[in-house]
C-alpha positions as CSV (number, residue, x, y, z in Angstrom):
1,M,-29.9,285.6,129.7
2,K,-29.3,289.1,128.4
3,F,-27.3,292.2,129.4
4,I,-26.1,295.5,128.2
5,V,-22.7,296.8,128.8
6,S,-20.4,299.6,127.4
7,S,-18.2,298.1,124.7
8,S,-15.0,300.0,125.7
9,A,-15.6,299.5,129.4
10,L,-15.9,295.7,128.8
11,L,-12.9,295.7,126.5
12,K,-10.8,297.5,129.2
13,Q,-11.6,294.8,131.8
14,L,-11.1,291.8,129.4
15,S,-7.7,293.3,128.2
16,A,-6.6,293.5,132.0
17,I,-7.0,289.8,132.5
18,N,-6.5,288.4,129.0
19,G,-2.7,287.7,129.6
20,V,-3.5,284.6,131.7
21,V,-5.4,283.0,128.8
22,T,-3.2,280.5,126.9
23,T,-3.7,279.0,123.4
24,N,-4.2,275.4,123.2
25,P,-4.6,274.8,126.9
26,V,-4.7,271.3,128.5
27,V,-8.4,272.0,129.4
28,P,-10.0,273.6,126.1
29,I,-12.5,275.7,128.0
30,L,-9.7,277.7,129.5
31,E,-9.6,279.4,126.1
32,N,-12.7,281.2,127.3
33,F,-13.7,283.9,129.8
34,L,-16.2,282.8,132.4
35,F,-19.0,285.3,132.6
36,E,-21.2,285.3,135.8
37,I,-24.0,287.8,136.5
38,K,-25.4,288.3,139.8
39,D,-27.5,291.5,140.8
40,S,-26.3,293.3,137.8
41,M,-22.6,292.8,138.5
42,L,-20.8,290.9,135.8
43,T,-17.8,288.9,137.2
44,I,-15.2,287.8,134.5
45,T,-12.7,285.0,135.2
46,A,-9.8,283.9,133.2
47,S,-7.5,281.0,134.3
48,D,-4.7,278.7,133.2
49,L,-5.2,276.4,136.2
50,Q,-2.0,277.7,137.9
51,T,-3.1,281.4,137.9
52,S,-6.6,282.9,137.8
53,M,-7.5,286.5,137.3
54,I,-10.9,288.0,138.1
55,T,-12.5,291.4,137.4
56,E,-15.9,292.9,137.7
57,I,-18.1,295.5,135.8
58,H,-21.7,296.8,136.3
59,V,-24.1,295.8,133.6
60,E,-27.8,296.2,132.8
61,A,-29.3,292.8,133.5
62,K,-32.7,291.7,134.7
63,E,-31.7,288.1,135.6
64,D,-28.7,286.2,136.8
65,G,-26.7,283.6,134.9
66,N,-23.4,282.4,133.5
67,I,-21.7,281.5,130.2
68,A,-18.1,280.7,129.0
69,V,-17.3,283.0,126.0
70,P,-14.3,282.5,123.7
71,A,-11.6,285.0,124.8
72,R,-9.8,285.8,121.5
73,I,-12.8,286.1,119.4
74,L,-14.7,288.4,121.9
75,I,-11.7,290.7,122.3
76,D,-11.2,291.0,118.5
77,T,-14.9,291.7,118.2
78,L,-15.0,294.5,120.6
79,K,-11.8,296.0,119.3
80,N,-13.6,296.7,116.0
81,L,-16.5,298.4,117.7
82,P,-16.6,302.2,118.6
83,E,-17.7,303.1,122.1
84,Q,-21.4,302.2,122.4
85,P,-23.8,300.0,124.4
86,V,-23.8,296.4,123.4
87,T,-26.3,293.8,124.1
88,F,-25.3,290.1,124.8
89,S,-28.1,287.6,124.4
90,I,-27.3,284.1,125.5
91,D,-29.2,280.9,124.7
92,H,-28.7,278.5,127.4
93,D,-29.9,275.5,125.4
94,T,-27.2,275.8,122.6
95,Y,-24.8,278.3,124.5
96,A,-24.9,280.6,121.6
97,V,-23.8,284.2,122.3
98,E,-25.4,287.0,120.2
99,I,-23.8,290.6,120.5
100,S,-26.0,293.3,119.1
101,S,-24.6,296.7,118.4
102,D,-25.1,299.8,116.2
103,N,-22.7,298.2,113.7
104,G,-24.4,294.8,113.4
105,R,-24.9,291.4,115.1
106,Y,-22.3,288.9,116.0
107,R,-22.7,285.3,117.0
108,L,-20.2,283.4,119.1
109,A,-20.2,279.8,120.2
110,G,-20.2,279.7,123.9
111,E,-19.8,276.8,126.3
112,N,-21.3,275.6,129.4
113,A,-20.1,277.6,132.4
114,T,-20.3,274.7,134.8
115,D,-17.4,273.1,132.9
116,F,-15.1,275.9,133.8
117,P,-12.7,274.8,136.6
118,K,-13.4,276.1,140.0
119,I,-11.2,278.9,141.3
120,P,-9.3,278.0,144.6
121,T,-10.0,279.9,147.7
122,V,-7.3,281.0,150.2
123,N,-8.4,279.8,153.5
124,N,-6.9,280.8,156.9
125,P,-4.5,283.2,155.2
126,T,-1.6,285.5,156.3
127,S,-2.3,289.0,155.2
128,V,-0.2,292.0,154.4
129,D,-0.9,295.3,152.5
130,M,1.5,297.2,150.4
131,S,1.2,299.8,147.7
132,T,1.3,299.1,143.9
133,E,4.5,301.2,143.7
134,V,6.2,298.9,146.3
135,L,5.1,295.7,144.7
136,A,6.0,296.8,141.2
137,S,9.4,297.9,142.3
138,A,10.0,294.6,144.1
139,I,9.0,292.5,141.1
140,S,11.1,294.7,138.7
141,N,14.2,294.3,141.0
142,T,14.1,290.5,141.3
143,I,12.2,288.8,138.5
144,F,15.1,289.1,135.9
145,A,17.2,286.9,138.3
146,T,14.8,284.0,138.4
147,S,15.8,280.6,136.8
148,S,14.1,279.1,133.8
149,D,15.4,275.6,134.9
150,E,12.3,273.6,135.6
151,L,14.5,271.0,137.4
152,R,15.0,273.5,140.1
153,P,11.4,274.8,140.6
154,A,12.1,276.8,143.7
155,M,14.4,279.1,141.7
156,T,11.8,279.7,139.0
157,G,10.0,282.1,141.3
158,V,10.6,284.9,143.7
159,Y,10.9,284.1,147.4
160,I,9.3,286.5,149.7
161,N,9.9,286.6,153.4
162,L,7.7,288.6,155.8
163,S,8.9,289.6,159.3
164,D,7.7,292.1,161.8
165,T,10.3,294.6,160.8
166,N,10.6,294.3,156.9
167,T,9.8,292.2,153.9
168,T,12.6,290.7,151.8
169,F,12.2,289.6,148.1
170,V,14.9,287.2,146.8
171,A,15.5,285.7,143.3
172,T,18.4,283.5,142.0
173,D,19.3,281.4,139.1
174,G,22.3,279.9,140.6
175,H,24.7,282.3,138.9
176,R,23.4,285.7,140.3
177,L,21.4,286.5,143.3
178,V,19.2,289.5,144.1
179,R,18.0,290.4,147.6
180,Y,15.5,293.4,147.8
181,R,14.3,294.5,151.1
182,R,11.6,296.9,152.2
183,V,11.3,298.3,155.7
184,D,7.9,300.0,154.9
185,V,6.2,296.6,154.5
186,A,6.0,294.2,157.5
187,S,3.7,291.6,159.1
188,S,3.1,290.7,162.6
189,S,2.8,287.1,161.5
190,P,6.3,286.0,160.0
191,A,5.9,283.9,157.0
192,S,7.4,283.1,153.5
193,L,6.3,282.0,150.2
194,I,7.5,281.5,146.6
195,I,5.5,283.1,143.8
196,P,6.0,281.8,140.2
197,R,7.6,283.9,137.7
198,K,4.6,284.0,135.2
199,A,2.2,285.1,137.9
200,L,4.5,287.9,138.9
201,N,4.9,289.1,135.2
202,L,1.1,289.0,134.8
203,L,0.7,291.0,138.2
204,K,3.2,293.5,137.1
205,S,1.6,294.2,133.7
206,T,-1.8,294.6,135.4
207,L,-0.9,296.9,138.2
208,P,-2.4,300.4,137.6
209,S,-0.2,303.5,137.1
210,E,-1.8,305.2,140.2
211,N,-0.4,304.2,143.5
212,I,-3.0,302.3,145.3
213,S,-3.2,299.6,148.1
214,V,-2.7,295.9,147.2
215,T,-4.1,293.3,149.6
216,V,-2.0,290.2,149.6
217,E,-3.3,287.1,151.4
218,F,-1.7,283.6,151.2
219,N,-1.6,280.1,152.8
220,Q,0.6,277.1,152.1
221,S,-0.9,276.5,148.6
222,N,-2.2,279.8,147.1
223,A,-1.6,283.5,147.1
224,Y,-4.4,286.1,146.5
225,F,-3.8,289.7,145.2
226,K,-6.5,292.4,145.3
227,F,-6.2,295.9,143.9
228,G,-9.0,298.1,142.4
229,Q,-11.4,295.9,140.4
230,I,-8.7,293.1,139.8
231,K,-8.2,289.9,141.7
232,M,-5.5,287.4,141.1
233,I,-5.0,283.9,142.7
234,C,-1.9,281.9,141.9
235,R,-0.6,278.5,143.1
236,L,2.6,278.8,145.0
237,I,5.8,276.9,144.4
238,D,5.9,274.2,147.1
239,E,9.7,273.8,147.3
240,R,12.4,274.9,149.8
241,F,14.2,277.9,148.6
242,P,18.1,277.9,148.7
243,D,19.7,279.3,151.9
244,Y,20.7,282.6,150.2
245,E,21.9,284.3,153.3
246,N,25.0,282.1,153.5
247,V,26.3,283.1,150.1
248,I,26.1,286.8,150.8
249,P,29.5,288.1,152.0
250,V,29.2,289.7,155.5
251,D,32.8,291.2,155.8
252,N,33.9,291.9,152.3
253,P,36.5,294.8,152.1
254,N,35.9,295.3,148.4
255,I,33.2,297.9,147.7
256,M,32.6,299.4,144.3
257,T,30.2,302.4,143.5
258,I,29.3,303.1,139.9
259,D,27.2,305.7,138.2
260,R,23.7,304.2,137.1
């Protein structure tokens, strides 16, 4: 298999999803990016089993194929190259990856793509759309209040409740509680979910600066986010979130206003 791609364009897409790649993962192949080519479209996947991120980029290719490529070494190699077309040649017998450029040739030890874990799909989902501005604001206003106590897993994520009039984001660590409500995001199908803190941090760091639409789909097990060329799928926290409404004072006469 062989394909040609812009070095800087590829580096940009790899950097966008590299945050999900961990060092010394339980499954060693997860130190790799999964490359899959079909009809001159390169789909790149990174995963840590809990969260997966996917991006796409057009390449020049005459055949389809797949390979797992070591993430850190590939990114370090591309960072040392100026903008130019680079050619990837893959030997499917040895899984060797050769990168040819004007600066020289580089050989990487790839792995069998079939060993890469399958990415879950979100079947029969509930769906809602919101802007990147709304999503980034919701994450920023809640994630700091999540708990790091793994013995209380429900509190290690942000609880999201969708209704037909608004969407509420809630986080608490048992000492502080944040409720952030948006009336400009609603769903005709009321539902709720808890998204892990790590997935939200990855999502926030990947959201583009321009204000575009984000499609959010979820079922009882997984949530799916799509914006621009990026897709993210994460496993939800399957726990009951604390009854936060009962701890929020309703008739509290004490009101304080302070300058930000």
